[in-house]
C-alpha positions as CSV (number, residue, x, y, z in Angstrom):
1,M,67.6,132.1,20.4
2,T,66.7,133.4,17.2
3,A,69.8,135.5,17.0
4,V,72.0,132.7,18.4
5,F,70.7,130.6,15.2
6,S,71.2,133.4,12.9
7,Y,74.7,134.1,14.1
8,L,75.7,130.2,13.7
9,C,74.5,130.5,10.4
10,R,76.7,133.2,9.5
11,Q,79.7,131.6,11.1
12,I,79.0,128.3,9.0
13,R,78.7,130.2,5.9
14,R,82.0,132.5,6.3
15,L,83.7,128.9,7.0
16,T,82.5,127.5,3.9
17,L,83.7,130.4,1.6
18,Q,87.0,130.3,3.5
19,I,87.5,126.8,2.9
20,Y,86.4,127.1,-0.8
21,A,88.7,130.0,-1.3
22,M,91.3,128.0,-0.2
23,F,90.9,125.0,-2.4
24,S,90.2,127.5,-5.4
25,F,93.4,128.8,-4.7
26,F,95.2,125.2,-5.6
27,D,92.8,125.0,-8.7
28,V,94.9,125.4,-11.7
29,D,92.1,127.4,-13.2
30,T,92.6,130.1,-10.7
31,V,95.1,132.5,-12.7
32,F,97.8,134.4,-11.4
33,F,99.0,136.0,-14.7
34,T,99.4,135.0,-18.4
35,V,102.3,134.5,-20.6
36,G,101.5,134.9,-23.9
37,R,98.4,132.7,-24.3
38,Q,99.3,130.3,-21.6
39,A,97.6,130.7,-18.0
40,V,99.8,130.5,-15.4
41,S,98.2,129.3,-11.8
42,Y,99.0,130.2,-8.2
43,L,99.6,126.3,-7.6
44,E,102.0,126.5,-10.5
45,V,104.1,129.3,-9.1
46,L,104.3,128.2,-5.6
47,C,105.6,124.7,-7.3
48,T,108.0,126.5,-9.3
49,L,109.5,128.9,-6.3
50,A,109.7,125.7,-3.8
51,G,111.2,123.4,-6.7
52,L,113.9,126.2,-7.5
53,V,114.7,126.7,-3.6
54,C,115.0,123.2,-3.1
55,I,117.7,122.5,-5.9
56,F,119.6,125.7,-5.0
57,L,120.0,124.1,-1.3
58,A,120.7,120.8,-3.0
59,M,123.4,122.3,-5.0
60,R,125.3,123.6,-1.7
61,A,124.8,120.1,-0.3
62,K,122.4,121.8,2.5
63,T,120.3,119.4,4.3
64,T,117.6,122.2,4.6
65,N,116.8,121.1,1.0
66,F,114.9,118.2,1.9
67,W,112.3,120.5,4.1
68,I,111.5,122.2,1.2
69,G,111.5,118.9,-0.9
70,Y,108.7,118.0,1.2
71,L,106.7,120.9,0.4
72,Y,107.5,120.8,-3.0
73,N,106.1,116.9,-3.4
74,I,103.0,118.0,-1.6
75,L,102.4,121.0,-3.6
76,L,103.1,119.1,-7.0
77,F,100.2,116.3,-6.7
78,P,97.5,118.2,-6.9
79,L,98.9,120.2,-10.0
80,F,99.8,117.0,-12.0
81,L,96.5,115.6,-10.8
82,Q,94.3,118.5,-12.4
83,K,96.7,118.4,-15.5
84,G,96.0,114.6,-16.4
85,L,99.8,114.0,-15.9
86,Y,99.1,110.7,-13.7
87,A,102.4,109.4,-13.8
88,S,104.1,112.8,-12.3
89,M,101.0,112.6,-10.0
90,L,102.1,109.5,-8.6
91,L,105.8,110.0,-8.6
92,Q,105.2,112.6,-5.5
93,P,104.3,109.8,-2.5
94,A,107.3,107.6,-3.7
95,G,109.4,110.9,-4.2
96,F,108.3,111.9,-0.3
97,A,109.5,108.4,0.9
98,I,112.9,108.9,-0.9
99,T,113.3,112.0,0.6
100,L,112.7,111.1,3.9
101,F,115.4,108.4,3.3
102,G,117.8,111.1,2.1
103,H,117.3,113.1,5.0
104,Y,118.1,110.4,7.3
105,R,120.8,109.0,5.5
106,W,122.5,112.5,5.0
107,T,122.0,113.2,8.7
108,H,123.1,109.8,10.3
109,P,126.0,108.4,8.0
110,R,127.7,105.2,8.9
111,K,131.1,105.7,10.2
112,K,133.0,104.9,7.2
113,E,131.0,107.0,4.9
114,E,131.6,110.2,7.1
115,N,133.9,113.1,6.2
116,R,135.8,115.2,8.4
117,R,132.6,117.6,8.9
118,H,130.7,114.4,10.2
119,E,128.5,114.5,6.9
120,L,128.0,111.5,4.3
121,K,130.6,111.4,1.9
122,I,129.9,112.3,-2.1
123,T,130.7,109.1,-3.9
124,R,130.1,107.8,-7.6
125,L,128.3,104.7,-9.0
126,G,130.2,101.9,-10.1
127,G,130.1,100.7,-14.0
128,R,128.1,97.6,-13.0
129,S,125.7,99.8,-10.9
130,W,125.5,102.1,-13.8
131,M,124.3,99.5,-16.3
132,A,121.8,98.3,-13.9
133,T,120.2,101.8,-13.4
134,L,119.9,102.4,-17.1
135,L,118.4,98.8,-17.8
136,T,115.9,99.6,-14.6
137,V,115.2,102.7,-16.2
138,V,113.9,101.1,-19.4
139,V,111.9,98.3,-18.3
140,L,110.2,100.8,-15.9
141,T,109.4,103.3,-18.7
142,V,108.0,100.8,-21.1
143,G,105.9,99.2,-18.4
144,L,104.5,102.2,-16.8
145,G,103.9,103.8,-20.0
146,T,101.8,101.1,-21.6
147,L,100.0,101.2,-17.9
148,F,98.9,105.0,-18.1
149,S,98.2,104.9,-22.2
150,N,95.3,102.2,-21.3
151,L,94.4,103.7,-17.8
152,H,91.6,105.9,-19.3
153,R,89.9,102.6,-20.7
154,W,89.9,101.0,-17.6
155,I,88.6,103.8,-15.4
156,P,86.3,105.8,-17.6
157,A,86.0,108.8,-14.9
158,V,89.8,109.3,-15.8
159,R,90.8,111.9,-18.9
160,P,93.3,110.4,-21.1
161,A,96.8,110.7,-20.1
162,Q,99.2,113.2,-21.9
163,Q,102.4,111.8,-23.4
164,P,102.3,108.8,-21.5
165,F,105.5,107.3,-22.3
166,L,107.3,110.4,-21.7
167,D,105.5,111.2,-18.4
168,S,106.6,107.7,-17.3
169,F,110.1,108.4,-18.3
170,I,110.4,111.6,-16.5
171,L,108.9,109.9,-13.6
172,V,111.5,106.9,-13.6
173,M,114.3,109.3,-14.1
174,I,113.5,111.6,-11.6
175,L,112.9,109.0,-8.9
176,T,116.4,107.5,-10.0
177,A,118.1,111.1,-9.7
178,Q,116.2,111.3,-6.3
179,W,117.4,107.9,-5.0
180,L,121.2,108.5,-6.2
181,S,120.8,112.1,-4.3
182,A,119.5,110.6,-1.5
183,Q,123.0,108.3,-1.3
184,K,124.8,111.4,-2.2
185,K,126.0,109.9,-5.8
186,L,127.8,112.5,-7.6
187,D,126.0,110.8,-10.7
188,C,122.9,112.3,-9.5
189,W,123.3,115.3,-11.3
190,A,123.4,113.6,-14.8
191,A,120.0,112.3,-14.2
192,W,118.6,115.8,-13.0
193,M,120.0,117.5,-16.1
194,T,118.3,114.8,-18.3
195,V,115.2,115.2,-16.6
196,N,115.2,119.4,-16.7
197,V,116.0,119.4,-20.3
198,V,113.2,117.0,-21.5
199,N,110.9,119.1,-19.2
200,T,111.7,122.3,-20.3
201,I,110.7,121.3,-23.8
202,R,107.8,119.2,-23.1
203,Y,106.0,121.1,-20.2
204,P,104.8,124.1,-22.4
205,F,102.7,121.3,-24.6
206,G,100.7,120.4,-21.0
207,G,100.2,124.2,-20.5
208,L,102.8,124.4,-17.9
209,I,104.3,127.2,-19.0
210,F,106.2,128.6,-15.8
211,L,107.1,125.0,-14.8
212,A,108.9,125.2,-18.0
213,I,111.0,128.0,-17.2
214,E,111.6,126.6,-13.6
215,S,113.2,123.7,-15.5
216,G,115.4,125.7,-17.9
217,S,116.7,127.8,-14.7
218,K,117.5,123.9,-13.0
219,I,119.4,123.4,-15.9
220,I,121.9,126.1,-15.0
221,I,121.5,125.5,-11.4
222,A,122.5,121.7,-11.8
223,S,125.4,122.6,-13.7
224,F,126.6,124.6,-10.7
225,G,125.7,121.9,-8.8
226,F,127.8,119.1,-10.5
227,L,130.9,121.4,-10.5
228,H,130.1,122.2,-6.3
229,W,129.8,118.4,-5.5
230,L,132.8,117.2,-7.8
231,K,134.8,119.7,-5.7
232,K,133.6,118.1,-2.5
233,Y,134.1,114.6,-3.9
234,R,137.5,115.6,-4.8
235,E,138.3,116.7,-1.3
236,D,136.7,113.9,0.4
237,R,139.0,111.4,-1.5
238,E,141.9,113.4,-0.6
239,A,141.1,113.7,3.0
240,S,140.7,109.8,2.7
241,S,143.9,109.5,1.0
242,E,145.8,111.6,3.8
243,E,144.0,109.5,6.4
244,G,145.0,106.3,5.0
245,G,148.6,107.3,4.5
246,A,149.2,108.5,8.3
247,A,147.4,105.1,9.5
248,G,149.7,103.4,7.3
249,F,152.8,105.4,8.6
């Protein structure tokens, strides 16, 4: 009986250590390597790799980008939570929902929205839609920035937010970019470029040097993404014109 009890204790201890090791792996204080004086955690490296793969697949207009996007959202949540970037943290559940919606829209286009390859066509925003989008970005940025700058006063256990208005602007812009991407709007790349330029500058101040490098890489990928989508957009328009002309004939 004593032997059985000892065995169970050893197994429980081993399981406890495994669980602790698993969670410590996702701790931002678990350092993988350093860049200058900046420590880079395992979690930050995973987020960087997932983000780069996701935007590369999106650049190629591949639906597999959504599966990597789910993983990316899940990994970013604990990273931003531990860094005190609360707006970016709260972005992840919303981003996950938009990713689900976009996955469905890309794979289930309506009859008039699909191209010859039975994919969702790439389209563009109209002038009024652009104005409405910009106004929404401004209003939400001011509102959320005010909220997060006062959050530590209402909830003492929460650390003061870093760069609350800038963090809120990025949150709103990412949601905008994701929503436009979900609709396969060519304009999404302008939003992604804005996000990555700002992130490349601000991440080092939040101690996320590796994510800054990722954002800089995304600027290049987004440029190619815009050109690739523009080519597909023109091809789809030409195909629609040909079909319209054939129908008229």
